[in-house]
C-alpha positions in Angstrom: 0.0 0.0 0.0 2.8 2.4 0.9 4.7 1.5 -2.3 1.6 2.2 -4.4 1.2 5.6 -2.7 4.8 6.5 -3.3 4.6 5.5 -7.0 1.4 7.5 -7.4 3.1 10.5 -5.7 6.1 10.5 -8.0 4.0 9.9 -11.1 1.9 12.9 -10.3 4.9 15.0 -9.4 6.6 14.1 -12.6 3.5 15.0 -14.6 3.1 18.4 -12.9 6.8 19.0 -13.5 6.4 18.4 -17.2 3.4 20.7 -17.4 5.2 23.5 -15.5 8.6 23.1 -17.3 9.8 26.4 -18.8 10.1 26.5 -22.6 11.6 29.2 -24.8 10.3 30.7 -28.0 11.8 33.4 -30.3 9.4 35.3 -32.5 11.1 36.7 -35.6 9.0 39.4 -37.3 8.8 41.9 -40.1 6.2 44.3 -41.3 5.6 46.9 -44.0 8.2 45.4 -46.4 6.7 47.4 -49.2 8.3 45.3 -51.9 11.8 46.2 -50.8 13.3 42.9 -51.9 16.7 44.5 -52.8 19.2 46.4 -50.6 18.8 50.2 -50.6 20.6 53.2 -49.3 20.4 53.9 -45.6 19.2 57.5 -46.1 19.5 58.4 -42.4 23.3 57.9 -42.5 25.1 61.2 -42.9 28.3 59.8 -44.5 28.7 59.4 -48.3 28.5 57.0 -50.0 25.7 55.7 -47.8 25.8 52.0 -46.8 23.2 49.7 -48.1 20.5 48.0 -45.9 17.8 45.4 -46.3 16.5 43.1 -48.9 15.3 39.5 -48.8 18.7 38.0 -49.3 20.1 39.7 -46.1 16.8 38.9 -44.3 17.2 35.2 -45.2 20.8 35.0 -43.9 19.8 36.7 -40.6 16.8 34.3 -40.2 18.9 31.3 -40.8 21.6 32.4 -38.3 19.0 33.1 -35.6 17.2 29.8 -36.2 20.5 28.0 -35.6 21.3 29.8 -32.3 17.8 30.4 -30.9 16.3 27.0 -31.1 12.5 27.3 -31.2 11.5 30.1 -33.6 8.5 31.3 -35.4 8.6 33.8 -38.3 5.8 36.3 -38.8 4.9 39.2 -41.1 2.4 41.9 -40.2 1.4 43.1 -43.7 2.0 45.6 -46.5 4.3 43.3 -48.4 3.1 45.1 -51.5 3.5 48.5 -53.1 6.8 50.5 -53.5 8.8 48.7 -56.2 8.1 47.7 -59.8 8.2 44.0 -58.7 4.6 44.5 -57.7 3.8 45.0 -61.5 5.7 41.8 -62.4 3.4 38.8 -62.8 4.6 35.6 -61.3 2.6 32.4 -61.3 -0.5 34.4 -62.2 -0.2 37.2 -59.5 1.3 40.7 -59.8 3.9 40.8 -57.0 3.8 37.0 -56.7 7.6 36.8 -56.7 7.6 38.5 -53.3 5.6 35.7 -51.8 7.9 33.1 -53.5 10.8 34.9 -51.6 8.8 34.7 -48.4 8.2 31.0 -49.0 12.0 30.5 -49.4 12.6 32.5 -46.2 10.4 30.0 -44.3 7.6 32.3 -42.9 5.1 30.6 -40.6 2.2 33.1 -41.0 1.3 36.6 -42.2 -1.6 39.0 -42.1 -2.4 41.3 -44.9 -2.1 45.1 -44.8 -4.0 47.8 -46.5 -1.5 48.1 -49.4 -1.9 44.4 -50.2 -5.3 45.4 -51.6 -3.8 48.0 -53.9 -4.1 46.0 -57.1 -7.4 44.3 -56.4 -9.1 41.7 -54.2 -8.6 39.1 -56.9 -4.8 39.7 -57.0 -4.7 39.5 -53.2 -6.5 36.1 -53.4 -3.9 35.0 -56.0 -1.0 36.2 -53.6 -2.5 34.3 -50.6 -2.9 31.3 -52.9 0.8 31.4 -53.7 1.9 31.6 -50.0 3.0 28.3 -48.5 2.2 29.8 -45.1 -1.3 30.7 -43.7 -2.9 34.1 -44.2 -4.5 35.0 -40.9 -7.2 37.7 -40.6 -10.2 37.6 -38.4 -12.0 40.9 -38.9 -12.3 41.2 -42.7 -15.3 39.4 -44.1 -17.5 39.7 -47.1 -21.2 40.8 -46.9 -22.1 37.3 -46.1 -19.8 37.2 -43.2 -17.4 34.7 -44.9 -13.6 34.8 -45.1 -13.2 35.3 -48.9 -9.5 36.1 -49.4 -8.0 32.7 -48.6 -7.7 33.9 -45.0 -8.4 32.1 -41.8 -9.3 34.0 -38.6 -6.5 32.3 -36.7 -4.0 29.5 -36.9 -2.4 27.4 -34.2 1.3 26.7 -34.8 3.0 24.1 -32.7 6.8 24.5 -32.1 8.7 22.2 -29.7 5.5 21.4 -27.8 4.5 25.1 -27.6 1.0 25.7 -29.0 1.0 29.3 -30.4 -2.4 30.8 -31.3 -2.2 33.6 -33.9 -5.1 35.9 -34.6 -4.9 38.3 -37.6 -6.4 41.8 -37.3 -6.7 44.8 -39.7 -7.2 48.4 -38.8 -10.9 49.5 -38.8 -9.8 52.5 -40.9 -9.2 50.4 -44.0 -11.8 52.2 -46.0 -9.9 55.5 -45.5 -6.7 53.9 -46.8 -7.6 51.9 -49.9 -9.2 52.6 -53.3 -12.9 52.1 -52.7 -13.3 50.0 -55.8 -10.9 47.4 -54.3 -13.0 47.0 -51.2 -16.4 46.1 -52.8 -18.3 43.7 -50.7 -15.8 43.9 -47.8 -16.7 44.5 -44.2 -14.3 45.4 -41.4 -15.3 44.1 -38.0 -14.4 45.6 -34.6 -10.8 44.7 -33.8 -11.4 44.5 -30.0 -14.6 42.4 -30.2 -13.2 40.1 -32.9 -9.9 39.6 -31.1 -11.7 38.8 -27.8 -14.0 36.3 -29.5 -11.1 34.3 -30.8 -9.0 34.6 -27.6 -11.8 32.9 -25.8 -11.9 30.2 -28.4 -8.1 29.7 -28.4 -7.4 29.8 -24.7 -8.1 26.1 -23.9 -6.3 25.0 -27.1 -3.0 27.0 -26.8 -0.1 27.9 -24.5 0.3 31.4 -25.8 -1.9 33.7 -27.8 -0.7 36.6 -30.0 -2.4 39.0 -32.4 -0.7 39.6 -35.7 -2.0 43.1 -36.6 -1.9 45.8 -39.2 -3.3 48.8 -37.4 -0.3 50.8 -36.0 1.1 51.1 -32.5 -1.6 53.5 -31.2 -4.4 51.2 -32.2 -2.4 48.2 -30.9 -2.2 49.9 -27.5 -6.0 50.4 -27.5 -6.5 46.7 -28.5 -4.2 45.6 -25.7 -6.0 47.7 -23.1 -9.4 46.4 -24.0 -8.9 42.6 -24.2 -8.0 39.9 -21.7 -6.1 36.7 -22.3 -3.8 38.2 -25.0 0.0 38.0 -24.4 1.7 39.5 -27.5 0.9 41.8 -30.4 3.2 41.7 -33.4 2.2 44.8 -35.3 2.6 46.8 -38.5 1.2 49.8 -40.4 2.7 52.7 -38.5 6.3 51.9 -39.6 7.3 52.1 -35.9 10.7 50.7 -35.1 10.3 49.6 -31.4 13.8 48.9 -30.2 12.2 47.7 -27.0 8.8 46.1 -26.6 6.0 48.3 -25.5 3.9 46.9 -22.6 0.2 47.8 -22.3 -2.1 45.9 -19.9 0.7 43.2 -19.6 0.5 42.7 -23.4 3.9 42.8 -25.2 3.7 45.0 -28.3 6.5 44.8 -31.0 7.0 46.3 -34.4 10.0 46.3 -36.7 9.9 49.6 -38.7 9.5 49.2 -42.5 11.1 48.4 -45.9 12.9 45.3 -44.7 15.5 47.4 -42.8 15.2 45.5 -39.5 14.3 42.1 -38.3 12.4 42.1 -35.0 13.4 39.6 -32.3 11.3 38.7 -29.3 12.6 36.1 -26.9 10.0 34.6 -24.6 10.2 32.1 -21.7 6.9 30.4 -21.2 5.7 28.4 -18.1 2.1 27.3 -17.4 0.6 29.4 -20.2 2.4 32.5 -18.8 5.3 34.5 -20.1 7.8 34.6 -17.3 10.6 36.3 -19.1 10.8 38.6 -22.2 13.4 40.4 -24.2 13.1 42.1 -27.5 15.2 44.1 -29.9 15.6 45.1 -33.6 18.5 43.7 -35.7 19.5 46.0 -38.6 19.7 44.2 -41.9 23.0 45.7 -42.9 24.0 44.6 -46.4 27.0 42.3 -46.8 28.2 41.7 -50.3 30.2 38.6 -49.4 27.3 36.1 -49.3 27.3 32.6 -50.9 24.8 32.0 -53.7 21.5 30.3 -52.6 18.3 29.3 -54.3 16.8 32.6 -52.9 19.6 34.8 -54.2 19.5 33.2 -57.6 15.7 33.8 -57.8 16.2 37.4 -56.7 18.8 38.0 -59.4 16.5 36.6 -62.1 13.6 38.8 -61.1 15.8 41.9 -60.8 17.2 41.3 -64.3 13.7 41.2 -65.8 12.6 44.4 -64.0 15.9 46.3 -64.8 15.4 45.6 -68.5 12.2 47.7 -68.4 12.5 50.1 -65.5 16.1 51.3 -65.8 15.3 53.0 -69.1 15.7 56.8 -69.0 12.4 58.4 -70.1 13.1 62.1 -69.6 15.4 64.7 -68.0 14.5 67.0 -65.1 15.8 70.6 -65.3 15.0 71.2 -61.6 14.6 69.0 -58.6 11.2 67.5 -57.9 10.6 68.0 -54.2 7.3 67.1 -52.5 5.6 69.7 -50.4 2.3 70.4 -48.6 2.3 73.6 -50.6 2.3 73.9 -54.4 5.3 72.0 -55.8 7.0 71.4 -59.1 6.3 67.7 -59.0 2.7 68.3 -57.9 2.0 70.7 -60.7 3.4 68.2 -63.3 1.4 65.3 -62.0 -1.8 67.3 -61.8 -1.2 68.7 -65.3 -0.7 65.2 -66.7 -4.0 64.1 -65.3 -5.9 67.1 -66.7 -4.3 66.8 -70.1 -4.8 63.0 -70.4 -8.5 63.3 -69.4 -9.1 66.4 -71.6 -10.5 68.0 -68.4 -10.7 71.6 -67.3 -9.2 71.0 -63.8 -7.4 68.3 -62.0 -6.3 67.4 -58.4 -3.5 65.3 -56.9 -3.3 64.3 -53.2 0.1 65.2 -51.7 0.6 61.9 -49.8 0.2 60.0 -53.0 3.5 61.5 -54.2 6.0 59.1 -52.5 9.5 60.2 -53.5 11.6 63.3 -54.4 13.6 63.1 -57.6 16.8 65.1 -58.2 17.4 67.1 -61.4 18.9 65.0 -64.2 17.9 61.8 -66.0 14.6 60.3 -64.7 14.0 56.6 -65.2 10.8 54.6 -65.3 11.8 53.2 -61.9 12.2 56.7 -60.5 8.7 57.6 -61.7 7.2 54.3 -60.4 8.7 55.1 -56.9 7.1 58.5 -57.1 3.7 56.9 -57.9 3.7 53.3 -56.8 0.0 52.9 -56.3 -2.3 51.4 -58.9 -4.6 54.4 -58.9 -7.0 54.8 -61.9 -7.6 58.1 -63.6 -11.3 59.2 -63.3 -13.3 62.2 -64.5 -16.3 64.0 -63.0 -18.5 67.0 -63.4 -18.6 70.1 -61.1 -20.1 73.5 -61.4 -18.1 76.7 -61.3 -19.6 77.4 -57.9 -18.4 74.0 -56.7 -14.9 74.8 -57.9 -14.9 77.9 -55.8 -16.0 75.8 -52.8 -13.1 73.4 -53.5 -10.6 76.3 -53.5 -12.1 77.8 -50.4 -11.7 74.5 -48.7 -8.1 74.2 -49.9 -7.3 77.6 -48.4 -9.2 77.5 -45.1 -8.6 73.8 -44.3 -5.1 73.6 -45.7 -6.2 70.6 -47.8 -3.3 68.4 -48.9 -3.7 68.6 -52.7 -2.1 70.0 -55.8 -4.2 71.6 -58.5 -4.2 72.1 -62.3 -6.3 74.4 -64.5 -7.2 76.8 -61.7 -5.6 80.2 -61.3 -6.9 82.6 -58.7 -5.9 85.4 -56.3 -7.5 86.0 -53.0 -7.3 87.9 -49.7 -8.6 87.5 -46.2 -11.7 89.4 -45.2 -12.6 90.8 -41.8 -14.9 87.8 -40.9 -12.2 85.1 -41.0 -13.2 84.1 -44.5 -11.7 84.9 -47.9 -12.5 87.0 -51.0 -11.5 86.0 -54.5 -10.0 88.8 -56.5 -9.5 86.9 -59.7 -10.5 83.4 -60.8 -9.9 81.6 -64.1 -10.4 78.0 -65.1 -8.4 76.6 -68.1 -7.4 80.2 -69.0 -10.9 81.6 -69.0 -12.9 83.6 -66.3 -14.8 81.3 -64.0 -18.6 80.9 -64.7 -20.4 79.8 -61.5 -23.2 78.2 -63.4 -21.2 76.3 -66.0 -20.5 72.6 -65.8 -16.7 71.8 -65.9 -14.9 68.5 -66.2 -12.5 67.5 -63.4 -9.9 64.8 -63.2 -8.4 62.9 -60.2 -7.4 59.5 -59.1 -10.1 57.0 -58.0 -8.5 57.1 -54.5 -8.9 60.9 -54.2 -12.5 60.7 -55.5 -13.3 58.2 -52.8 -11.9 60.6 -50.3 -13.2 63.8 -52.0 -15.0 65.1 -48.9 -11.7 65.2 -47.1 -9.5 66.5 -49.9 -12.0 68.7 -51.8 -14.7 69.5 -49.3 -17.4 68.2 -51.5 -18.8 64.8 -52.5 -18.0 63.8 -56.1 -21.0 62.1 -57.7 -21.1 59.7 -60.6 -17.4 59.7 -61.5 -16.4 57.9 -64.7 -13.4 55.6 -64.3 -10.9 55.1 -67.1 -8.7 52.1 -67.8 -5.6 54.2 -67.5 -3.6 54.5 -64.3 -2.2 57.7 -62.9 1.3 56.4 -63.4 0.5 55.7 -67.1 -0.7 59.3 -67.6 2.4 60.9 -66.0 4.8 58.5 -67.8 3.2 59.5 -71.1 3.7 63.2 -70.3 7.4 62.7 -69.3 8.1 60.8 -72.5 6.4 63.4 -74.6 8.1 66.4 -73.1 11.5 64.7 -72.7 13.0 67.8 -71.0 10.8 68.8 -68.0 10.9 72.4 -66.8 8.0 72.3 -64.3 8.0 75.0 -61.7 6.0 76.6 -58.9 3.6 79.1 -60.5 1.6 80.4 -57.5 -1.6 79.0 -59.0 -3.6 79.9 -55.9 -2.1 83.1 -54.6 -2.8 85.2 -51.5 -2.6 89.0 -52.0 -1.7 91.0 -48.9 
C-alpha cells in the first residue's frame, strides 16, 4: 500500500513538472516590407557613399543564423508586403507581385496578415497572392457581406513549435476604408478589432499555450487593443512603420513592431511556463547589407527577377531641369502630376493628393523606376462634373482647411476678409474667367475621389473611371516632353 502511494506521488509529481517546465520561444518578425526585396541606401546615415541596408537576401541569412542559435523560432509578417517597387507589377505564377511571396516561401515564414496596401491591385490579386503563399494568411475581422472569409484567409492559426502551441489571430485596422481605393473593397466589411480579437482569444485559450495578435493597425491602435482585451499576451504589429527597439507593454501585453522596408528584423525572446510569459526580451536587428554572401536558391531567384525588371524600369524616359521636391504647398512635382491628369483626361481642372506622391527626384535623367517610386499605387484616372460654384468651394476648402492637394487648370488670387473668410480677387479655369453656373470636367485618381470630402470639401457624384492608371498618364507626359521644366507658379495666390 505504501509502495503504491509512493509510485502515485512520484508519477503525479513528474506529470506536474512536465506541465510546468519552462520553454523558450523566439518570435522573428517583419512588417511593411513594401516590396523592398533589394538592398537600398540607408538614407538616415550622414556619410557618403551611404551604406546599403535590407532586402530579402540579407533577411534570409539573418533568419537562418538566428534559427541556428535560438532553437525554437516562429517567423511572422504583419502586412503591407506590396507597393513600393516595380516588382509589384511583375506577374509571377498568375499574380502581380507573386515573386515577393515566393521569396517569403523560401525564407520560411510561418504566417502573415495582410495590410491595406496588399489590396492596392485588387481583391482578386490578393487572393492570388495568398494562394501562392506556403504559409497561412490570418485575418479575423475582414469578411464579405455574407460574413465569410473570402480572401484565402483564416481568422486564426495554431502553430506548434517544440511542444508550444501558439495561437495567432490576424487583425486589420478598422480605418481600412480610408486607406484603400474604394473599388478594391467592394463587398468587404471590417469588423471591430477589439470584439473580434476577444472572441477568438476565448476560443483559443483552452487550445494553446500562448496567444498573439498579428495586426496591421499601428502602435496606437495596438495599444487600444491591448488595453481592452484579456487573455492576449503578444501583439506583433505593422502599419505605423514604428521601429520599437524595446517592446511596449500595455495591460501586460507585449507590443512589438520592426519599422519598415525590410530594414530591420524584429526579435522577441520569450520564456513560457504554465501558459504564462515569465521572461521577455526584444530588440531590432538592422539588416545591414553584406556583399560577401554565398549563392543560394533565394539569391538566384532574386537576381533573375531583378534582371527582368531592370530591362524595363532602368530605361531613361526624360530629363528634369529642376529637382522634384514634395511639399504640402504647391510644388514642381505636384504641378506636373496634376497637369498630366488634366491633359490626359481632356479635363478643365485636376487634383492630386500630396501623400500619393511618394518620392523626391533630383534634377537630371529620370528613369521609369524613379517615376514608379514617385507613384507606386495602382490608382486609376477618373473624371467627374462640377459647377463653377463648386470649384470655388473646393478652392475655399483648400485655403481654409489647408487641404493636402495639388491643382491644375485653376488660377486665382484671394485675400482675407474681416470675418475670418476669404474674398476672391480673380479666378480663371483653363485660362478663361470662371462661370459659376457652367459645368466643368474635373480629373483625379479614383482614390482621391473616394476621399473627396476630405480633400476637396465636396462629395463627387457619378465619376467615370478610365482604364488608364495615374502612373501611365504621368509617364506619357514625361516621355512626350523629354525635358521637363515644371516650376512653382503660385496658382492659388494670396494677395496681402
